[in-house]
N, C-alpha and C positions, 0 to 999 in steps of 0.2 A: 568368625561369624561367617555363615553362609552367604552367598552371594544373592541379592535381592535383585529381582528384574521386573520392570514395567514394559510389557510386551503391547505393541501396537499392531492392528490389523494388517494381513500381508499385502492387502491392496492399498495401502495409505500412500498419500503422495507426499514424498519428501523434497521439499523445493527451496530455492531462493528466488530472489526478486530483483529486478533493475527497472530504471525508467530510461527511455531513450535520450533524452537531452542530458541527464545526469551522467550517461556512460559513453555516448558515441563520439561526442567532439566534433567542434566546428560546425554546430547547427546555426549558421549565419542568417537564415531566414526566419528564426524564431523570434518572438516577441522578447523571451528571456535574453537573447543575445544582445538585443538593444537596451534592455534594463541593465545589465552588466556594465555597460559602458558610461553609464551615468554614475557619478562620483557619490559614494556614500551608499549606493544600494546593496552592495555585497560585502559582508563583514571582512575587514583587513584588505579590502579593495581586491580580492580575489577574482580571477577569471577562470571560466570553465576550460578553454583552450582545447587541448586534445581530450579533456576528460580522462576517461579509462580506455580510450582508443578503440572503442568497440566497432566503429565504423569500418575500420581496417582489420581488426584483429579479435573480433569477438570469440571466434572459435578457441582461441587459447584459453579463455575463462571457462568456456564450456566443457573443455577437456578437464579442467580442474574441478567442475561441477560434477561431471560424470565420475571421476575418481573419488569424490566425496561420496558416491553413492546416491546422488540426486537423481530421481526419475521424473522430476517436473521442474519448470522454470516459469516465471511470470515476468514478461518483458512488454516494453510499449513501442509502438510505432509513432515515429516523429511526423505529424500531420505537415510541418512545415518542409520537410524533406520530399515527401511524396506529392504534395501539391504546392510548390514554391510560389505561384502565382494563380490567381482564381482561373479554374478551369484547364490549367496547365499541368499535367501529371507526369512526373519524371520516371520513366520506365527503368533507368539505370538503378535509381533508388529501390523501386519495388522489387527488381531483380537482386538486389543486395540483401533485401529483407529475406527474399525467398531462399537464398543461400543460407543465412543464418537459422531460418526455421528448419530447413532440411538438415543442416548440421545437428540441431537438437534432436531430430528424429534418429538420425544416424548414431547418435549417442545414448539412445534409450531415454531421453529427456522429453517429457511431453510439454508442448507449449501452452501457455495461458497469455493470450495477447490482449494488452490494454489499448483501446483506441484513442483515449484522450487522457494524459497523464500531465496536467497543469500548464502545458505550453501551448502556444498557438502559433498559427503562420501570422507573419507581421501584417499581411493583408487583411487577415479577419479582425485583428485588433482595430485597425483603420476603419473598418466598416462597423465598429459597434461592439466587437466583443460578443459576450452572451447577453448582452442587453437587447440586441437587435433579434427581431424574429427571423431575419435572413440566415441566422446561423444555422437554424432547423434544416433548411435545404441543402446548406454547404455541408453540413455534417452528415446527412443522408447520403450525399453524392460521393463524399470521401469514403464512407463506409461501403458504398457500393463498389467503389472501385478496388478497395481492400478485398472485399469478398470475392469479387470476380478473379483477382490475380493471385491472392493468397489463401483463400479461404478452404481449400482443400488440405492445407497442412496445419489447420488451427482448430482444435477440438473444443477448445475452451476461450471464451472471450468475456472481458470486462469492457463495459462500454465507456464508463466514466470513473476515474479514480478519485476518490474522496470530494465529492460534489460539494458538501457543506464546508469543507477546508476551502476550497477553491473560492466559494462565495464569500465566507468571512475574511479569508486573509486579501483577497484582491479588492473587495467592495467595502469592506468595514475597516479592516486595520491598515491596508495599504502597503504591505512589505513585500508583496509580489508585485509584478507588473501592473500598473494602475490602468483601468479602462477609462474610457472618455467620461463616463459618469460614475460616481461613487455615491455611498450613502445607504440608507435602508430601502428606499423605494427601488433603487438599482440592484441591490442585493436580492430584493423578492423578485424582480422580473428576471434577473439572471437565473435564478432557481426555477423559475417556471421554464425558461427555455432549456436548461439542462435536462429538466424532465421529458420535455418534448423531443430533445436530441437523442436521449436514451431510448425513447419508445420507437423512433425513426429507425434508429441503428438496429434495435432488437428485431423489429419486423423485417428489415432488410436481410439481416443474417439468416433468420429462420425461414425466410422464403426460398433461398437457396440451400441452405443445409438445416433441415428441420431438426436432424440429430445432435446439432452443436448445442453445447451448453453456454448459455449466456447469462450474465449477471453484472452487480456492481460491486465495487470495492469500497466500502464505507468506513471511514474512520470513527472509531466507537471508544471514546474515552469514558472512564467512569468518573462522573460528577458527583461532587459532595459539597455541602454548604461549609463555608469558612466558619460561620457562627451558627450553631445548631439551635436557631430560635426558629418561630413560625415563619417569619418573612423569608429567612435564609432557606428553609426547607421548600417553600412555596417557589420561590425563584428556582432553585435547582430543578425541581419538579418540571417547571415550565420550560426550561432551558434544555432538560434533557428530551423533552417531548419534541421540541422544535429541531434539536440538533441531533438527536440519536433515532427518534422513532418516526417522525413524521413522513420522512421520505420513504421508508419501506411501506407504511400505510397507504401513502398515494400510489405506490406501485401495486398494491394489492387490487384496489378498485378503481384505479385511474382517475380518482377525483382530487383536485387541489383542495388543500386543507387551509385553514387559518394559520399563519398569516399570509398565505400565499394566493388567497383568493378562492373563487368558486369555478365550478365548470369541470366538464369531462375532457380529458387528453385522449385524442384518437391513438389507440394501439398502446396505451400505457397499462391498462388493466392485466395484472398477471403477467407482466413482461419480465420476469426474472425466474431462472431456473436453479439458480443456487445464490447464496448470501455470502459475499466477501467480507470479512471482518479484518479491519487494520486495527491493531491494538497495540499501543505504546505506554500508555500511563494512566493516571488519575488525576484529575484537575479540581481545585477548590475554586468555588465561586462566592463572591460577597455580593449582598445586596444592600444599596444599589451599587452597580459596577463603578461609578465614578472613573470613566476613562479607561479601566481595564477589564477585558472580558473575563481573565481568570487571574487568579492569585499564583505567583510562582514561589513563594517561601513555604517550602515544603514541611517544614518541621525539625526539630534537632535530631531525631532519630531516623530520618529518612535517608535511604541510599539514593544519590542523586547522580545522573550520568553526566557526561562531559557537557560544558557550556551551560550548566543548568537546564538541559533540555528537558527532563522529566525525572519523576521518582520511579524507581524500580519497585513494581507492585504487580507480582505475578497473580495474585488472587483476582485481579481485575479481569484477566482473560477469560477465566471461568464464568465470572458475572456477565462479560460481553456475550459470550456463547450462550447462556441461559437466557438472556434478554431477547435473542432472536429466535428461540425455538418456537415460538408461537405463530411464526410464518411457515413451518412444516416444509422447510426447504433443505437441501444438503448445504452444510456450511465449510467453508475453506477459510483458514487464517491466511489472507493474502498479503499482510505484512505484519511483521513483528521483529523488534530489535531495538538496538540503542547505539548512540555515539560513544565509543570507548576505545580511543587511539591506543592506550597501552594494554587493552585486553585484560583489565584486571577485574572487570565485572562480567563480561560476556559469557565465560564458561558457566558461572552459576545462574546467570540470566537464562541460558538455554535450558538448562536441566529444571529450572523451577517453573519456567512457563510451558515447556512441554509437558512436564508433570501435570499441570492443570489441564491441558488437553487430553493426557491420558485418563484423568479423573473423569472428564466429560464423556469420554467414549466408554468409560466403565458404567456409566448411567445410561447408556445406549443413546447419547445424543449424537446426531448424525454429523460429527465432524470428519471431513473426508481427506483434508490435507493441510500442509503447513508450508508456507513459504517465507523463510527468513530474509528481512531486510538487514543487509544486502550481501549479494554474493561477493562484490570487490567494492573497496572504497570508491566513492562518487562525489560528483560536486553537488553539495547539499544546499542547492537553492540559495537563499539569502545568507546562509551560514557558510557559503563557500567550501573551502577545504578545512575548515577549523573543526569540523565533525565528521569523525571517521566510523561507519557503520559496517564496514565489510569484515566478512569471513577471511577474505584475502587482503592483506595490506598492499597499498599501492604507493610507490615512488612517483609522483607526478612530473618530476624532472627527467627520470630515465624510463618510466614506464616499467620498471621491474616490480615484479609480485613476490609475495611471500605469505604462505599459508599461516595464518594466525593459530595460536594454540586452541582457541575456541573452534576454528575451522577443522581442526584434527578430531577434536571432540564431536562436532556436528558429523563428520564423516563416519565416525564409530557408530554414532546413533542411527544414521541413515542406512548403513550397510547391514546392521544387525536388526534394525527395526525395533529397537528398544532402548531404555535407559536402565542402567545397572549400577548398584552400589560400588561396583569396581571402578567405573566411569567417575563417579562423584568422588571417590577416594583419590584418584589420580589428577582430576581436573579442578575440582572444587571441593576439598575436604572439609570445608567449612559446613557443608551440607548434611553430613553423615548424621549427625545427632538429631537433626529435624526431619529429613526425609527417610532415612533408614535406620531408625532407633532398635538397637537389639537385635534379636532374632525375629526379622520380618516375616509375618505370615505368608508373604509372597516368595520367600526364599526359596532358591534351588539349590541343591546339594552338588 
């Protein structure tokens, strides 16, 4: 059989992603550090400790990313390092971030920098977290300092990572560091302030660097009814609007929507240059919820990743891309991956999900890049070290690294800018019959 090849555009961004608290280590000024110390908060009592030791040795993993053929990487800045106390900025921390960003440029890796990725300075939590309007001024000031000291090295920015995840998990579920106030009213107020923070950050960045691209990374699960009846379908439609759609709608015209109230947010209208899609799985919703926001019994035929994290459902990535086309913006897949310690699912996961992106590009959908979560095993929030997302395997005791087979595959994909039947045959032969049957019309001799 001739080798069939799915080829991506030559300017496609091939990247990976990390978050500061999860990889840097010893972020002792973060609210997550305090949360770790409370018994029962982290699965199996894990601690982040050195994490992936990026604060001392990020360059080693950037070398590995460059060797894989990555030309992009998404990382975050730890607010609690940069501003450990209110109005006290740590110049040494900013200098270290500058060295990391410069190291990326030196290796031909374009940075995409996230300003807020789930963790806060302890002092901010004490002042009310995102329930307080004070957070808007604080976040604008933090952004201004970053723009002033690092902005020349940052072509792409994500203001807020997964705002709706932050709101739901902190204010409604409570498995992330709990704010002073919880419940639906607090969740609504936090969402309003996250929108204000985004608008303030967007305007601050664009005032200094108008050519910079600024967006949001939005978790976009595919939502389905557990029971396909009228109430089930109605509930999913409402939940999908509130969780997946309303954020973007508010960014379009700058107006709050139900259930977040009414009124215009200064600087919010049109405040995104691209759409960041974080896609992992599909979720089933039951009406009424009865204490559970989603169901995790995936069904007998589902392929499920470690720790019952989620169902492997590649088609959902195409659906998530299609859902945001109406906003007429460039699209980046800012996170996509799965916990898979033994690397038994990830090679197939990579090929099938990237195939959905290739299919979207074939329809002329403006998907400009892919950032796999994650480059290296990291501290996975409340799940600690029990779930491993990395293309690079990490021994947390010795800090030794080993490139997983999926990392080798991703390197071949990135360096060639393509997926081939030969790659599938060597890394995920179970896909040949479904993705490359017979003499493919795309085959090259």
